[in-house]
mmCIF file of the C-alpha atoms, coordinates in Angstrom:
data_MODEL
# 
_entry.id   MODEL 
# 
loop_
_atom_site.group_PDB 
_atom_site.id 
_atom_site.type_symbol 
_atom_site.label_atom_id 
_atom_site.label_alt_id 
_atom_site.label_comp_id 
_atom_site.label_asym_id 
_atom_site.label_entity_id 
_atom_site.label_seq_id 
_atom_site.pdbx_PDB_ins_code 
_atom_site.Cartn_x 
_atom_site.Cartn_y 
_atom_site.Cartn_z 
_atom_site.occupancy 
_atom_site.B_iso_or_equiv 
_atom_site.pdbx_formal_charge 
_atom_site.auth_seq_id 
_atom_site.auth_comp_id 
_atom_site.auth_asym_id 
_atom_site.auth_atom_id 
_atom_site.pdbx_PDB_model_num 
ATOM 1  C CA . MET A 1 1  ? -3.483  30.075 -5.598  1.00 0.00 ? 1  MET A CA 1 
ATOM 2  C CA . THR A 1 2  ? -5.628  28.351 -8.180  1.00 0.00 ? 2  THR A CA 1 
ATOM 3  C CA . GLU A 1 3  ? -8.008  25.502 -7.439  1.00 0.00 ? 3  GLU A CA 1 
ATOM 4  C CA . PRO A 1 4  ? -6.368  22.221 -8.550  1.00 0.00 ? 4  PRO A CA 1 
ATOM 5  C CA . ARG A 1 5  ? -7.969  20.495 -11.510 1.00 0.00 ? 5  ARG A CA 1 
ATOM 6  C CA . ILE A 1 6  ? -7.692  16.790 -12.086 1.00 0.00 ? 6  ILE A CA 1 
ATOM 7  C CA . ILE A 1 7  ? -7.560  15.503 -15.647 1.00 0.00 ? 7  ILE A CA 1 
ATOM 8  C CA . ARG A 1 8  ? -7.936  11.756 -16.030 1.00 0.00 ? 8  ARG A CA 1 
ATOM 9  C CA . GLY A 1 9  ? -8.076  9.666  -19.160 1.00 0.00 ? 9  GLY A CA 1 
ATOM 10 C CA . THR A 1 10 ? -11.223 7.703  -19.940 1.00 0.00 ? 10 THR A CA 1 
ATOM 11 C CA . GLU A 1 11 ? -11.521 4.007  -20.667 1.00 0.00 ? 11 GLU A CA 1 
ATOM 12 C CA . PRO A 1 12 ? -10.387 2.229  -22.776 1.00 0.00 ? 12 PRO A CA 1 
ATOM 13 C CA . TRP A 1 13 ? -7.677  4.746  -23.720 1.00 0.00 ? 13 TRP A CA 1 
ATOM 14 C CA . ALA A 1 14 ? -7.063  6.132  -20.223 1.00 0.00 ? 14 ALA A CA 1 
ATOM 15 C CA . GLY A 1 15 ? -3.292  6.561  -20.258 1.00 0.00 ? 15 GLY A CA 1 
ATOM 16 C CA . LEU A 1 16 ? -2.969  7.323  -23.964 1.00 0.00 ? 16 LEU A CA 1 
ATOM 17 C CA . GLU A 1 17 ? -5.197  10.412 -23.852 1.00 0.00 ? 17 GLU A CA 1 
ATOM 18 C CA . THR A 1 18 ? -3.464  11.765 -20.774 1.00 0.00 ? 18 THR A CA 1 
ATOM 19 C CA . ARG A 1 19 ? 0.028   11.129 -22.147 1.00 0.00 ? 19 ARG A CA 1 
ATOM 20 C CA . ALA A 1 20 ? -0.875  12.844 -25.438 1.00 0.00 ? 20 ALA A CA 1 
ATOM 21 C CA . LEU A 1 21 ? -2.106  15.883 -23.506 1.00 0.00 ? 21 LEU A CA 1 
ATOM 22 C CA . ALA A 1 22 ? 1.080   15.905 -21.401 1.00 0.00 ? 22 ALA A CA 1 
ATOM 23 C CA . ILE A 1 23 ? 3.221   15.869 -24.565 1.00 0.00 ? 23 ILE A CA 1 
ATOM 24 C CA . ASP A 1 24 ? 1.181   18.734 -26.004 1.00 0.00 ? 24 ASP A CA 1 
ATOM 25 C CA . TRP A 1 25 ? 1.725   20.771 -22.813 1.00 0.00 ? 25 TRP A CA 1 
ATOM 26 C CA . GLY A 1 26 ? 5.468   20.011 -22.697 1.00 0.00 ? 26 GLY A CA 1 
ATOM 27 C CA . MET A 1 27 ? 5.206   17.723 -19.667 1.00 0.00 ? 27 MET A CA 1 
ATOM 28 C CA . ARG A 1 28 ? 6.925   14.381 -19.284 1.00 0.00 ? 28 ARG A CA 1 
ATOM 29 C CA . THR A 1 29 ? 4.851   11.223 -19.620 1.00 0.00 ? 29 THR A CA 1 
ATOM 30 C CA . THR A 1 30 ? 6.129   9.314  -16.594 1.00 0.00 ? 30 THR A CA 1 
ATOM 31 C CA . CYS A 1 31 ? 4.963   9.726  -13.015 1.00 0.00 ? 31 CYS A CA 1 
ATOM 32 C CA . TYR A 1 32 ? 6.282   12.804 -11.172 1.00 0.00 ? 32 TYR A CA 1 
ATOM 33 C CA . VAL A 1 33 ? 6.720   10.871 -7.904  1.00 0.00 ? 33 VAL A CA 1 
ATOM 34 C CA . LYS A 1 34 ? 10.393  10.499 -7.038  1.00 0.00 ? 34 LYS A CA 1 
ATOM 35 C CA . ASP A 1 35 ? 11.906  7.257  -8.420  1.00 0.00 ? 35 ASP A CA 1 
ATOM 36 C CA . CYS A 1 36 ? 8.688   6.189  -10.238 1.00 0.00 ? 36 CYS A CA 1 
ATOM 37 C CA . GLU A 1 37 ? 8.934   5.569  -13.983 1.00 0.00 ? 37 GLU A CA 1 
ATOM 38 C CA . GLU A 1 38 ? 5.368   4.320  -14.583 1.00 0.00 ? 38 GLU A CA 1 
ATOM 39 C CA . PRO A 1 39 ? 3.321   5.962  -17.375 1.00 0.00 ? 39 PRO A CA 1 
ATOM 40 C CA . ILE A 1 40 ? 0.914   8.656  -16.243 1.00 0.00 ? 40 ILE A CA 1 
ATOM 41 C CA . SER A 1 41 ? -2.866  8.360  -16.049 1.00 0.00 ? 41 SER A CA 1 
ATOM 42 C CA . THR A 1 42 ? -3.667  11.649 -14.313 1.00 0.00 ? 42 THR A CA 1 
ATOM 43 C CA . ILE A 1 43 ? -2.605  15.290 -14.653 1.00 0.00 ? 43 ILE A CA 1 
ATOM 44 C CA . ILE A 1 44 ? -3.035  17.661 -11.709 1.00 0.00 ? 44 ILE A CA 1 
ATOM 45 C CA . ARG A 1 45 ? -3.215  21.316 -12.765 1.00 0.00 ? 45 ARG A CA 1 
ATOM 46 C CA . GLY A 1 46 ? -2.816  23.980 -10.121 1.00 0.00 ? 46 GLY A CA 1 
ATOM 47 C CA . GLU A 1 47 ? -0.062  26.330 -9.071  1.00 0.00 ? 47 GLU A CA 1 
ATOM 48 C CA . HIS A 1 48 ? 2.310   23.681 -10.444 1.00 0.00 ? 48 HIS A CA 1 
ATOM 49 C CA . HIS A 1 49 ? 1.333   21.074 -13.029 1.00 0.00 ? 49 HIS A CA 1 
ATOM 50 C CA . TYR A 1 50 ? 2.363   17.485 -12.446 1.00 0.00 ? 50 TYR A CA 1 
ATOM 51 C CA . ALA A 1 51 ? 1.230   13.997 -13.416 1.00 0.00 ? 51 ALA A CA 1 
ATOM 52 C CA . LEU A 1 52 ? 0.781   10.722 -11.564 1.00 0.00 ? 52 LEU A CA 1 
ATOM 53 C CA . CYS A 1 53 ? 0.625   7.061  -12.502 1.00 0.00 ? 53 CYS A CA 1 
ATOM 54 C CA . GLU A 1 54 ? -2.557  5.184  -11.605 1.00 0.00 ? 54 GLU A CA 1 
ATOM 55 C CA . ALA A 1 55 ? -1.053  3.622  -8.443  1.00 0.00 ? 55 ALA A CA 1 
ATOM 56 C CA . HIS A 1 56 ? 0.072   6.972  -7.009  1.00 0.00 ? 56 HIS A CA 1 
ATOM 57 C CA . TYR A 1 57 ? -3.204  8.663  -7.957  1.00 0.00 ? 57 TYR A CA 1 
ATOM 58 C CA . GLN A 1 58 ? -5.150  5.950  -6.107  1.00 0.00 ? 58 GLN A CA 1 
ATOM 59 C CA . GLN A 1 59 ? -2.776  6.193  -3.133  1.00 0.00 ? 59 GLN A CA 1 
ATOM 60 C CA . GLY A 1 60 ? -3.648  9.880  -2.761  1.00 0.00 ? 60 GLY A CA 1 
ATOM 61 C CA . ASN A 1 61 ? -7.328  9.559  -3.659  1.00 0.00 ? 61 ASN A CA 1 
ATOM 62 C CA . VAL A 1 62 ? -8.442  8.573  -0.160  1.00 0.00 ? 62 VAL A CA 1 
ATOM 63 C CA . PRO A 1 63 ? -9.932  10.543 2.727   1.00 0.00 ? 63 PRO A CA 1 
ATOM 64 C CA . GLY A 1 64 ? -7.082  12.514 4.263   1.00 0.00 ? 64 GLY A CA 1 
ATOM 65 C CA . GLY A 1 65 ? -4.872  11.967 1.211   1.00 0.00 ? 65 GLY A CA 1 
ATOM 66 C CA . THR A 1 66 ? -1.234  10.963 1.467   1.00 0.00 ? 66 THR A CA 1 
ATOM 67 C CA . THR A 1 67 ? 2.235   12.460 1.220   1.00 0.00 ? 67 THR A CA 1 
ATOM 68 C CA . LEU A 1 68 ? 4.110   11.983 -2.047  1.00 0.00 ? 68 LEU A CA 1 
ATOM 69 C CA . SER A 1 69 ? 7.592   13.192 -2.962  1.00 0.00 ? 69 SER A CA 1 
ATOM 70 C CA . ILE A 1 70 ? 6.918   15.044 -6.255  1.00 0.00 ? 70 ILE A CA 1 
ATOM 71 C CA . VAL A 1 71 ? 9.788   15.965 -8.582  1.00 0.00 ? 71 VAL A CA 1 
ATOM 72 C CA . LEU A 1 72 ? 8.839   18.885 -10.845 1.00 0.00 ? 72 LEU A CA 1 
# 
């Protein structure tokens, strides 16, 4: 299993850079959490690649993390 890598856009273009990269890699540009249609701000690259909106990234970016229902 590969070590996950987190790719986040930088200000002031945060979401635009990440969405452009997702398009280039053939990924969708909306959050991969079930029933979320927000634009992505973060790409997680590991065994599976997926992307999160800012709210879901922040939800999981805490000590102990969280559980998210990801749709690949």
